[in-house]
C-alpha beads as a LAMMPS data file, in Angstrom:
LAMMPS data file: protein, C-alpha beads

411 atoms
410 bonds

1 atom types
1 bond types

-500.0 500.0 xlo xhi
-500.0 500.0 ylo yhi
-500.0 500.0 zlo zhi

Masses

1 110.0

Atoms # bond

1 1 1 356.748 -198.841 -353.203
2 1 1 353.722 -200.970 -354.138
3 1 1 354.797 -203.558 -351.560
4 1 1 354.997 -200.883 -348.828
5 1 1 351.585 -199.538 -349.817
6 1 1 350.124 -203.046 -349.739
7 1 1 351.552 -203.677 -346.242
8 1 1 350.179 -200.349 -345.009
9 1 1 346.697 -201.125 -346.331
10 1 1 346.846 -204.642 -344.868
11 1 1 347.865 -203.297 -341.447
12 1 1 345.069 -200.709 -341.561
13 1 1 342.552 -203.432 -342.394
14 1 1 343.735 -205.660 -339.519
15 1 1 343.558 -202.819 -336.989
16 1 1 340.115 -201.800 -338.253
17 1 1 338.877 -205.374 -337.973
18 1 1 340.187 -205.693 -334.419
19 1 1 338.572 -202.407 -333.426
20 1 1 335.277 -203.494 -334.932
21 1 1 335.490 -206.793 -333.044
22 1 1 336.196 -204.876 -329.840
23 1 1 333.079 -202.748 -330.401
24 1 1 331.004 -205.850 -331.136
25 1 1 332.193 -207.490 -327.920
26 1 1 331.718 -204.350 -325.817
27 1 1 329.015 -205.805 -323.507
28 1 1 331.495 -208.516 -322.465
29 1 1 334.342 -206.087 -321.958
30 1 1 334.914 -203.484 -319.276
31 1 1 337.032 -200.387 -319.747
32 1 1 339.340 -199.701 -316.828
33 1 1 338.959 -196.269 -315.285
34 1 1 342.420 -195.332 -313.948
35 1 1 342.841 -194.101 -310.412
36 1 1 342.724 -190.318 -310.412
37 1 1 344.314 -189.291 -307.134
38 1 1 347.864 -188.006 -306.730
39 1 1 349.434 -191.383 -306.015
40 1 1 348.411 -194.816 -307.149
41 1 1 347.487 -197.094 -304.210
42 1 1 349.976 -199.831 -303.460
43 1 1 350.394 -203.117 -301.618
44 1 1 354.095 -202.391 -300.988
45 1 1 355.599 -201.000 -297.785
46 1 1 356.172 -202.133 -294.230
47 1 1 353.864 -204.833 -292.951
48 1 1 350.632 -203.402 -291.571
49 1 1 350.164 -204.262 -287.902
50 1 1 346.489 -204.234 -286.958
51 1 1 345.196 -202.876 -283.688
52 1 1 344.379 -206.418 -282.551
53 1 1 347.959 -207.529 -283.219
54 1 1 349.318 -204.778 -280.947
55 1 1 348.451 -206.707 -277.779
56 1 1 351.133 -204.930 -275.745
57 1 1 349.201 -201.687 -276.307
58 1 1 345.999 -202.864 -274.647
59 1 1 346.381 -206.051 -272.581
60 1 1 347.247 -204.238 -269.349
61 1 1 344.307 -201.899 -269.906
62 1 1 341.934 -204.882 -270.015
63 1 1 343.172 -206.550 -266.852
64 1 1 340.694 -206.425 -263.993
65 1 1 337.813 -205.423 -266.276
66 1 1 334.725 -207.378 -267.258
67 1 1 334.825 -207.348 -271.034
68 1 1 332.309 -207.948 -273.823
69 1 1 333.401 -208.417 -277.427
70 1 1 331.740 -207.504 -280.730
71 1 1 333.437 -209.891 -283.128
72 1 1 333.115 -212.249 -286.053
73 1 1 335.363 -214.620 -288.014
74 1 1 337.504 -211.686 -289.234
75 1 1 338.575 -210.907 -285.649
76 1 1 341.974 -212.605 -285.610
77 1 1 345.431 -212.118 -284.110
78 1 1 348.898 -213.127 -285.328
79 1 1 350.310 -215.244 -288.141
80 1 1 348.223 -218.247 -287.134
81 1 1 345.068 -216.112 -287.392
82 1 1 343.957 -217.064 -283.908
83 1 1 340.486 -215.667 -283.121
84 1 1 340.796 -212.566 -280.937
85 1 1 338.298 -214.098 -278.523
86 1 1 340.327 -217.288 -278.079
87 1 1 343.596 -215.391 -277.738
88 1 1 342.373 -212.944 -275.087
89 1 1 340.457 -215.666 -273.251
90 1 1 343.616 -217.804 -273.047
91 1 1 345.582 -214.783 -271.801
92 1 1 343.262 -214.516 -268.819
93 1 1 341.119 -211.558 -269.871
94 1 1 337.708 -211.703 -268.192
95 1 1 335.400 -211.966 -271.223
96 1 1 331.795 -212.178 -270.076
97 1 1 329.800 -211.820 -273.293
98 1 1 330.051 -211.971 -277.066
99 1 1 327.945 -209.867 -279.422
100 1 1 327.669 -211.084 -283.014
101 1 1 326.738 -209.071 -286.162
102 1 1 325.166 -210.282 -289.417
103 1 1 326.395 -213.804 -290.297
104 1 1 327.066 -214.526 -286.609
105 1 1 330.223 -214.174 -284.556
106 1 1 331.762 -217.264 -286.157
107 1 1 330.683 -216.090 -289.627
108 1 1 328.779 -219.222 -290.581
109 1 1 325.264 -217.847 -291.155
110 1 1 323.828 -217.178 -294.616
111 1 1 323.285 -213.657 -295.974
112 1 1 320.355 -211.926 -294.285
113 1 1 319.630 -214.895 -292.000
114 1 1 318.309 -213.969 -288.545
115 1 1 320.532 -215.410 -285.836
116 1 1 319.539 -216.690 -282.400
117 1 1 321.486 -216.222 -279.178
118 1 1 323.858 -219.054 -278.388
119 1 1 326.790 -220.154 -276.218
120 1 1 330.280 -220.407 -277.692
121 1 1 331.170 -224.097 -277.520
122 1 1 334.892 -223.386 -277.287
123 1 1 334.872 -220.949 -274.353
124 1 1 331.397 -221.351 -272.824
125 1 1 330.794 -217.607 -273.144
126 1 1 327.211 -216.451 -273.935
127 1 1 326.893 -215.193 -277.525
128 1 1 324.174 -212.599 -278.134
129 1 1 322.977 -211.915 -281.666
130 1 1 322.687 -208.336 -282.852
131 1 1 321.131 -209.585 -286.077
132 1 1 318.093 -211.390 -284.739
133 1 1 315.454 -210.229 -282.260
134 1 1 317.231 -206.904 -281.777
135 1 1 320.239 -205.019 -283.144
136 1 1 321.255 -203.013 -280.084
137 1 1 322.589 -204.398 -276.789
138 1 1 320.074 -203.967 -273.973
139 1 1 320.921 -202.526 -270.541
140 1 1 320.394 -206.014 -269.091
141 1 1 322.865 -207.527 -271.557
142 1 1 325.432 -204.866 -270.671
143 1 1 324.936 -205.164 -266.923
144 1 1 328.259 -205.742 -265.160
145 1 1 330.319 -204.987 -268.288
146 1 1 333.129 -202.450 -267.888
147 1 1 334.333 -202.294 -271.489
148 1 1 333.228 -203.499 -274.926
149 1 1 335.803 -204.426 -277.567
150 1 1 334.816 -203.858 -281.195
151 1 1 337.042 -205.852 -283.551
152 1 1 335.456 -206.446 -286.958
153 1 1 336.927 -206.087 -290.442
154 1 1 335.080 -203.612 -292.659
155 1 1 335.338 -203.274 -296.463
156 1 1 334.765 -199.545 -296.916
157 1 1 331.229 -199.433 -298.351
158 1 1 328.263 -197.690 -296.745
159 1 1 325.926 -200.623 -297.275
160 1 1 328.042 -203.077 -295.286
161 1 1 325.971 -203.747 -292.162
162 1 1 328.850 -203.855 -289.678
163 1 1 328.816 -200.062 -289.331
164 1 1 325.156 -200.249 -288.351
165 1 1 326.282 -202.682 -285.641
166 1 1 329.014 -200.245 -284.596
167 1 1 326.457 -197.438 -284.331
168 1 1 324.065 -199.460 -282.160
169 1 1 326.865 -200.710 -279.886
170 1 1 328.278 -197.209 -279.417
171 1 1 324.832 -195.840 -278.638
172 1 1 324.043 -198.565 -276.093
173 1 1 327.417 -198.132 -274.409
174 1 1 327.079 -194.343 -274.277
175 1 1 323.657 -194.686 -272.646
176 1 1 325.057 -197.099 -270.066
177 1 1 328.356 -195.294 -269.434
178 1 1 330.501 -198.112 -270.836
179 1 1 333.714 -197.557 -272.761
180 1 1 334.241 -198.998 -276.265
181 1 1 337.695 -200.155 -277.297
182 1 1 338.216 -200.327 -281.052
183 1 1 340.973 -202.568 -282.387
184 1 1 341.423 -200.841 -285.721
185 1 1 341.868 -202.655 -289.034
186 1 1 342.644 -201.460 -292.590
187 1 1 339.971 -200.369 -295.008
188 1 1 340.772 -202.325 -298.214
189 1 1 338.877 -199.677 -300.194
190 1 1 340.132 -196.780 -298.091
191 1 1 342.127 -195.206 -300.922
192 1 1 339.122 -193.414 -302.437
193 1 1 335.913 -191.585 -301.534
194 1 1 333.045 -191.579 -304.030
195 1 1 329.333 -192.008 -304.666
196 1 1 326.152 -190.197 -303.711
197 1 1 325.951 -189.021 -300.105
198 1 1 323.027 -190.685 -298.330
199 1 1 319.855 -188.631 -298.060
200 1 1 318.718 -189.231 -294.465
201 1 1 315.147 -189.628 -295.745
202 1 1 316.350 -193.051 -296.930
203 1 1 317.971 -194.094 -293.648
204 1 1 318.107 -197.884 -293.234
205 1 1 320.253 -200.751 -291.981
206 1 1 322.321 -200.504 -295.168
207 1 1 322.686 -196.740 -294.853
208 1 1 322.552 -195.108 -291.442
209 1 1 324.627 -191.971 -291.926
210 1 1 324.985 -189.149 -294.485
211 1 1 328.160 -190.516 -296.068
212 1 1 328.975 -191.536 -299.664
213 1 1 328.972 -195.148 -300.860
214 1 1 332.765 -195.394 -300.519
215 1 1 333.464 -193.520 -297.272
216 1 1 337.263 -193.887 -297.146
217 1 1 337.566 -194.463 -293.395
218 1 1 338.706 -197.166 -291.009
219 1 1 336.385 -198.397 -288.263
220 1 1 338.085 -196.231 -285.625
221 1 1 337.981 -193.138 -287.813
222 1 1 334.322 -193.761 -288.573
223 1 1 333.551 -194.219 -284.877
224 1 1 335.112 -190.825 -284.162
225 1 1 332.925 -189.334 -286.897
226 1 1 329.765 -190.899 -285.419
227 1 1 330.632 -189.221 -282.122
228 1 1 331.822 -185.937 -283.582
229 1 1 328.854 -185.409 -285.884
230 1 1 326.331 -186.232 -283.168
231 1 1 324.739 -189.167 -285.014
232 1 1 323.899 -191.178 -281.908
233 1 1 320.424 -190.879 -280.393
234 1 1 319.983 -187.662 -278.393
235 1 1 323.530 -186.773 -279.500
236 1 1 325.069 -188.868 -276.750
237 1 1 328.844 -189.408 -276.920
238 1 1 330.474 -192.790 -276.584
239 1 1 333.758 -192.977 -274.701
240 1 1 336.255 -194.485 -277.144
241 1 1 339.599 -196.164 -276.532
242 1 1 341.251 -196.613 -279.919
243 1 1 344.132 -198.989 -280.582
244 1 1 345.602 -197.717 -283.833
245 1 1 347.392 -199.700 -286.504
246 1 1 351.043 -199.345 -287.393
247 1 1 352.375 -198.767 -290.932
248 1 1 348.949 -198.079 -292.425
249 1 1 347.866 -195.128 -294.519
250 1 1 344.946 -194.602 -296.875
251 1 1 347.110 -195.187 -299.915
252 1 1 347.936 -198.711 -298.744
253 1 1 346.063 -201.661 -300.192
254 1 1 345.459 -204.639 -297.935
255 1 1 344.831 -208.302 -298.648
256 1 1 342.357 -209.492 -296.040
257 1 1 343.612 -212.675 -294.347
258 1 1 340.062 -213.847 -293.520
259 1 1 336.826 -213.442 -295.473
260 1 1 334.873 -210.546 -293.888
261 1 1 331.567 -212.263 -294.758
262 1 1 330.598 -215.515 -296.509
263 1 1 329.984 -213.996 -299.953
264 1 1 333.012 -211.691 -299.972
265 1 1 335.302 -214.672 -300.345
266 1 1 338.101 -213.213 -302.483
267 1 1 340.137 -210.022 -302.603
268 1 1 338.601 -209.320 -306.015
269 1 1 335.047 -209.414 -304.639
270 1 1 336.061 -207.060 -301.828
271 1 1 337.566 -204.536 -304.235
272 1 1 334.523 -204.714 -306.521
273 1 1 332.006 -204.522 -303.688
274 1 1 331.483 -200.713 -303.444
275 1 1 330.432 -200.619 -307.110
276 1 1 328.845 -204.000 -307.691
277 1 1 326.656 -204.161 -304.571
278 1 1 324.235 -201.684 -306.145
279 1 1 323.017 -204.620 -308.256
280 1 1 321.583 -206.158 -305.078
281 1 1 318.808 -203.650 -305.713
282 1 1 318.014 -205.161 -309.105
283 1 1 316.597 -208.460 -310.336
284 1 1 320.019 -209.493 -311.639
285 1 1 322.273 -212.027 -309.933
286 1 1 325.622 -211.041 -308.455
287 1 1 326.805 -214.615 -308.351
288 1 1 325.451 -215.491 -304.917
289 1 1 325.093 -219.250 -305.012
290 1 1 328.239 -219.711 -307.105
291 1 1 331.939 -220.047 -306.262
292 1 1 332.505 -216.464 -307.407
293 1 1 329.945 -214.205 -305.651
294 1 1 330.242 -210.444 -306.184
295 1 1 332.462 -211.014 -309.215
296 1 1 329.824 -211.569 -311.905
297 1 1 326.547 -209.928 -312.959
298 1 1 323.846 -211.658 -314.967
299 1 1 320.251 -212.566 -315.703
300 1 1 318.414 -215.165 -317.809
301 1 1 316.934 -212.256 -319.772
302 1 1 320.375 -211.275 -321.069
303 1 1 320.707 -214.376 -323.212
304 1 1 321.991 -213.354 -326.629
305 1 1 323.481 -210.151 -325.211
306 1 1 326.425 -211.787 -323.447
307 1 1 328.342 -215.015 -323.933
308 1 1 329.419 -215.606 -320.315
309 1 1 326.961 -217.639 -318.241
310 1 1 326.509 -219.086 -314.740
311 1 1 323.799 -220.790 -312.698
312 1 1 323.244 -219.894 -309.004
313 1 1 322.423 -222.765 -306.657
314 1 1 321.713 -223.020 -302.933
315 1 1 324.887 -223.113 -300.804
316 1 1 323.894 -223.698 -297.150
317 1 1 325.497 -221.246 -294.723
318 1 1 326.627 -218.994 -297.552
319 1 1 323.598 -218.278 -299.719
320 1 1 320.621 -220.513 -298.973
321 1 1 318.242 -218.951 -301.480
322 1 1 320.224 -216.821 -303.942
323 1 1 318.614 -214.583 -306.557
324 1 1 317.957 -216.425 -309.827
325 1 1 318.481 -219.799 -308.112
326 1 1 318.555 -222.594 -310.664
327 1 1 318.352 -220.208 -313.622
328 1 1 321.035 -219.979 -316.304
329 1 1 322.206 -216.365 -316.228
330 1 1 324.108 -214.480 -318.918
331 1 1 326.204 -211.421 -318.226
332 1 1 329.557 -209.945 -317.301
333 1 1 332.520 -211.771 -315.735
334 1 1 334.629 -209.411 -313.589
335 1 1 336.982 -211.956 -312.048
336 1 1 339.968 -210.632 -314.009
337 1 1 338.950 -206.980 -314.051
338 1 1 341.406 -204.471 -312.569
339 1 1 339.207 -203.365 -309.688
340 1 1 341.457 -200.548 -308.427
341 1 1 339.378 -197.805 -310.031
342 1 1 339.439 -194.978 -307.514
343 1 1 335.727 -194.359 -308.118
344 1 1 332.343 -196.046 -308.098
345 1 1 331.884 -197.744 -311.454
346 1 1 328.583 -196.648 -313.010
347 1 1 329.229 -198.048 -316.480
348 1 1 328.038 -201.559 -315.625
349 1 1 324.759 -200.278 -314.198
350 1 1 324.152 -197.948 -317.126
351 1 1 325.050 -200.529 -319.783
352 1 1 323.094 -203.423 -318.273
353 1 1 319.974 -201.303 -317.822
354 1 1 320.292 -200.156 -321.435
355 1 1 320.385 -203.707 -322.839
356 1 1 317.927 -205.272 -320.364
357 1 1 314.753 -206.225 -322.269
358 1 1 312.280 -205.864 -319.359
359 1 1 313.147 -202.470 -317.924
360 1 1 310.080 -202.353 -315.655
361 1 1 311.540 -205.295 -313.762
362 1 1 315.195 -204.262 -313.678
363 1 1 315.181 -202.342 -310.371
364 1 1 313.653 -203.375 -307.057
365 1 1 312.620 -201.068 -304.209
366 1 1 315.792 -202.075 -302.373
367 1 1 317.895 -200.127 -304.885
368 1 1 316.951 -196.763 -303.362
369 1 1 318.083 -197.930 -299.913
370 1 1 321.442 -199.038 -301.298
371 1 1 321.930 -195.860 -303.347
372 1 1 320.843 -193.742 -300.372
373 1 1 318.863 -191.535 -302.739
374 1 1 315.936 -191.837 -305.142
375 1 1 317.803 -189.844 -307.779
376 1 1 320.242 -192.461 -309.084
377 1 1 317.508 -194.835 -310.246
378 1 1 315.666 -191.989 -311.956
379 1 1 318.896 -190.895 -313.663
380 1 1 319.685 -194.393 -314.954
381 1 1 316.124 -194.799 -316.229
382 1 1 316.253 -191.395 -317.950
383 1 1 319.572 -192.143 -319.659
384 1 1 321.390 -189.327 -317.856
385 1 1 325.086 -189.175 -318.750
386 1 1 327.656 -190.433 -316.276
387 1 1 329.183 -186.960 -316.098
388 1 1 325.864 -185.399 -315.125
389 1 1 325.170 -188.136 -312.576
390 1 1 328.511 -187.453 -310.918
391 1 1 327.880 -183.715 -310.958
392 1 1 324.614 -184.317 -309.109
393 1 1 326.573 -185.770 -306.193
394 1 1 328.006 -182.323 -305.537
395 1 1 328.400 -180.300 -303.424
396 1 1 327.568 -182.957 -300.802
397 1 1 330.440 -185.249 -301.809
398 1 1 333.077 -182.516 -301.576
399 1 1 331.611 -181.297 -298.283
400 1 1 331.873 -184.832 -296.893
401 1 1 335.513 -185.076 -297.980
402 1 1 336.302 -181.920 -296.020
403 1 1 334.368 -183.109 -292.963
404 1 1 336.099 -186.519 -293.110
405 1 1 339.558 -184.978 -292.622
406 1 1 338.675 -183.995 -289.036
407 1 1 338.513 -187.640 -288.009
408 1 1 341.379 -189.249 -289.912
409 1 1 343.941 -191.136 -287.827
410 1 1 346.139 -191.995 -290.811
411 1 1 347.370 -190.028 -293.837

Bonds

1 1 1 2
2 1 2 3
3 1 3 4
4 1 4 5
5 1 5 6
6 1 6 7
7 1 7 8
8 1 8 9
9 1 9 10
10 1 10 11
11 1 11 12
12 1 12 13
13 1 13 14
14 1 14 15
15 1 15 16
16 1 16 17
17 1 17 18
18 1 18 19
19 1 19 20
20 1 20 21
21 1 21 22
22 1 22 23
23 1 23 24
24 1 24 25
25 1 25 26
26 1 26 27
27 1 27 28
28 1 28 29
29 1 29 30
30 1 30 31
31 1 31 32
32 1 32 33
33 1 33 34
34 1 34 35
35 1 35 36
36 1 36 37
37 1 37 38
38 1 38 39
39 1 39 40
40 1 40 41
41 1 41 42
42 1 42 43
43 1 43 44
44 1 44 45
45 1 45 46
46 1 46 47
47 1 47 48
48 1 48 49
49 1 49 50
50 1 50 51
51 1 51 52
52 1 52 53
53 1 53 54
54 1 54 55
55 1 55 56
56 1 56 57
57 1 57 58
58 1 58 59
59 1 59 60
60 1 60 61
61 1 61 62
62 1 62 63
63 1 63 64
64 1 64 65
65 1 65 66
66 1 66 67
67 1 67 68
68 1 68 69
69 1 69 70
70 1 70 71
71 1 71 72
72 1 72 73
73 1 73 74
74 1 74 75
75 1 75 76
76 1 76 77
77 1 77 78
78 1 78 79
79 1 79 80
80 1 80 81
81 1 81 82
82 1 82 83
83 1 83 84
84 1 84 85
85 1 85 86
86 1 86 87
87 1 87 88
88 1 88 89
89 1 89 90
90 1 90 91
91 1 91 92
92 1 92 93
93 1 93 94
94 1 94 95
95 1 95 96
96 1 96 97
97 1 97 98
98 1 98 99
99 1 99 100
100 1 100 101
101 1 101 102
102 1 102 103
103 1 103 104
104 1 104 105
105 1 105 106
106 1 106 107
107 1 107 108
108 1 108 109
109 1 109 110
110 1 110 111
111 1 111 112
112 1 112 113
113 1 113 114
114 1 114 115
115 1 115 116
116 1 116 117
117 1 117 118
118 1 118 119
119 1 119 120
120 1 120 121
121 1 121 122
122 1 122 123
123 1 123 124
124 1 124 125
125 1 125 126
126 1 126 127
127 1 127 128
128 1 128 129
129 1 129 130
130 1 130 131
131 1 131 132
132 1 132 133
133 1 133 134
134 1 134 135
135 1 135 136
136 1 136 137
137 1 137 138
138 1 138 139
139 1 139 140
140 1 140 141
141 1 141 142
142 1 142 143
143 1 143 144
144 1 144 145
145 1 145 146
146 1 146 147
147 1 147 148
148 1 148 149
149 1 149 150
150 1 150 151
151 1 151 152
152 1 152 153
153 1 153 154
154 1 154 155
155 1 155 156
156 1 156 157
157 1 157 158
158 1 158 159
159 1 159 160
160 1 160 161
161 1 161 162
162 1 162 163
163 1 163 164
164 1 164 165
165 1 165 166
166 1 166 167
167 1 167 168
168 1 168 169
169 1 169 170
170 1 170 171
171 1 171 172
172 1 172 173
173 1 173 174
174 1 174 175
175 1 175 176
176 1 176 177
177 1 177 178
178 1 178 179
179 1 179 180
180 1 180 181
181 1 181 182
182 1 182 183
183 1 183 184
184 1 184 185
185 1 185 186
186 1 186 187
187 1 187 188
188 1 188 189
189 1 189 190
190 1 190 191
191 1 191 192
192 1 192 193
193 1 193 194
194 1 194 195
195 1 195 196
196 1 196 197
197 1 197 198
198 1 198 199
199 1 199 200
200 1 200 201
201 1 201 202
202 1 202 203
203 1 203 204
204 1 204 205
205 1 205 206
206 1 206 207
207 1 207 208
208 1 208 209
209 1 209 210
210 1 210 211
211 1 211 212
212 1 212 213
213 1 213 214
214 1 214 215
215 1 215 216
216 1 216 217
217 1 217 218
218 1 218 219
219 1 219 220
220 1 220 221
221 1 221 222
222 1 222 223
223 1 223 224
224 1 224 225
225 1 225 226
226 1 226 227
227 1 227 228
228 1 228 229
229 1 229 230
230 1 230 231
231 1 231 232
232 1 232 233
233 1 233 234
234 1 234 235
235 1 235 236
236 1 236 237
237 1 237 238
238 1 238 239
239 1 239 240
240 1 240 241
241 1 241 242
242 1 242 243
243 1 243 244
244 1 244 245
245 1 245 246
246 1 246 247
247 1 247 248
248 1 248 249
249 1 249 250
250 1 250 251
251 1 251 252
252 1 252 253
253 1 253 254
254 1 254 255
255 1 255 256
256 1 256 257
257 1 257 258
258 1 258 259
259 1 259 260
260 1 260 261
261 1 261 262
262 1 262 263
263 1 263 264
264 1 264 265
265 1 265 266
266 1 266 267
267 1 267 268
268 1 268 269
269 1 269 270
270 1 270 271
271 1 271 272
272 1 272 273
273 1 273 274
274 1 274 275
275 1 275 276
276 1 276 277
277 1 277 278
278 1 278 279
279 1 279 280
280 1 280 281
281 1 281 282
282 1 282 283
283 1 283 284
284 1 284 285
285 1 285 286
286 1 286 287
287 1 287 288
288 1 288 289
289 1 289 290
290 1 290 291
291 1 291 292
292 1 292 293
293 1 293 294
294 1 294 295
295 1 295 296
296 1 296 297
297 1 297 298
298 1 298 299
299 1 299 300
300 1 300 301
301 1 301 302
302 1 302 303
303 1 303 304
304 1 304 305
305 1 305 306
306 1 306 307
307 1 307 308
308 1 308 309
309 1 309 310
310 1 310 311
311 1 311 312
312 1 312 313
313 1 313 314
314 1 314 315
315 1 315 316
316 1 316 317
317 1 317 318
318 1 318 319
319 1 319 320
320 1 320 321
321 1 321 322
322 1 322 323
323 1 323 324
324 1 324 325
325 1 325 326
326 1 326 327
327 1 327 328
328 1 328 329
329 1 329 330
330 1 330 331
331 1 331 332
332 1 332 333
333 1 333 334
334 1 334 335
335 1 335 336
336 1 336 337
337 1 337 338
338 1 338 339
339 1 339 340
340 1 340 341
341 1 341 342
342 1 342 343
343 1 343 344
344 1 344 345
345 1 345 346
346 1 346 347
347 1 347 348
348 1 348 349
349 1 349 350
350 1 350 351
351 1 351 352
352 1 352 353
353 1 353 354
354 1 354 355
355 1 355 356
356 1 356 357
357 1 357 358
358 1 358 359
359 1 359 360
360 1 360 361
361 1 361 362
362 1 362 363
363 1 363 364
364 1 364 365
365 1 365 366
366 1 366 367
367 1 367 368
368 1 368 369
369 1 369 370
370 1 370 371
371 1 371 372
372 1 372 373
373 1 373 374
374 1 374 375
375 1 375 376
376 1 376 377
377 1 377 378
378 1 378 379
379 1 379 380
380 1 380 381
381 1 381 382
382 1 382 383
383 1 383 384
384 1 384 385
385 1 385 386
386 1 386 387
387 1 387 388
388 1 388 389
389 1 389 390
390 1 390 391
391 1 391 392
392 1 392 393
393 1 393 394
394 1 394 395
395 1 395 396
396 1 396 397
397 1 397 398
398 1 398 399
399 1 399 400
400 1 400 401
401 1 401 402
402 1 402 403
403 1 403 404
404 1 404 405
405 1 405 406
406 1 406 407
407 1 407 408
408 1 408 409
409 1 409 410
410 1 410 411
């Protein structure tokens, strides 16, 4: 009896000690918020066939037309990941011009770097930057073009600039009576919709439309919504020719075969991106200038608060001048975190603001553009509960979810 009592007390002590250690280490740990929809998203199922891969569905349509392409390094076809441009060019399609988004059409420009016009060395086709002197194709640049192909991989977050490129291309084509063909691709974060809906008073290149942070749509679905909601200038409509995917639905997860941009270099960074990108509007580092960008969060001022550390450095063509360059940063390592949350994670933002010693220099003005509202910053600063923050996103978030269903091409 005494032996049993002793074992019980010993076990209670061990559990209590472990729990205390867990509480002590809380800043270095992250609690997983389980996915809350009806079915957990999955990688299993029939192989997803992208719109680009379905060449039989659109090659004949392109024949005899002068084509321009909006592409980057994610625009690939087949198992060998042949660039869509090279594949269609070799098949005899008359490609007259290339339009490139942020990072350039070959994806080798650093974050935020302005890009000059160029000529593709491989094909000799003129390459026009939509992230340099201007972001919208001009009538002169579109002269003689019959159709524009848009084939770029998105990651499902409002602040990703490729949807701004889509908007400007659709608007220019609508104004010049040119059709846009969209070769649709999966949204790797398309299994959930969450975050504050953008207040149009804070319209910018990282937030053009009144949608939540995680919009839950593919490029083709989003293009239909741009048309349907009248978001183009003067409410013009762009003629769309959509090449759908096969075997895709919004409950399917998707491992991207090519990095969508230089700093989203792993599947983990892509899955974390809708939540973690908000820290781009703070003075903290997100790991730009390391081998694990968008998978860590830290600052030199968090020394003593966290054990994990990293030092950003300049990486030409990826992050030339990263935040906190050369400074030893302390913070959170999310490389092994289960990123399939089904919601925007606010806990990191709330916790890091709480422990940050220089609160006046935590946020930058860019945060409001990323959040799409001036309320989130005020709520974090005021110590508003997560529940109340989420309640403040209503009814706009639920209204968006209803509106979104009109444009879905997949379940």
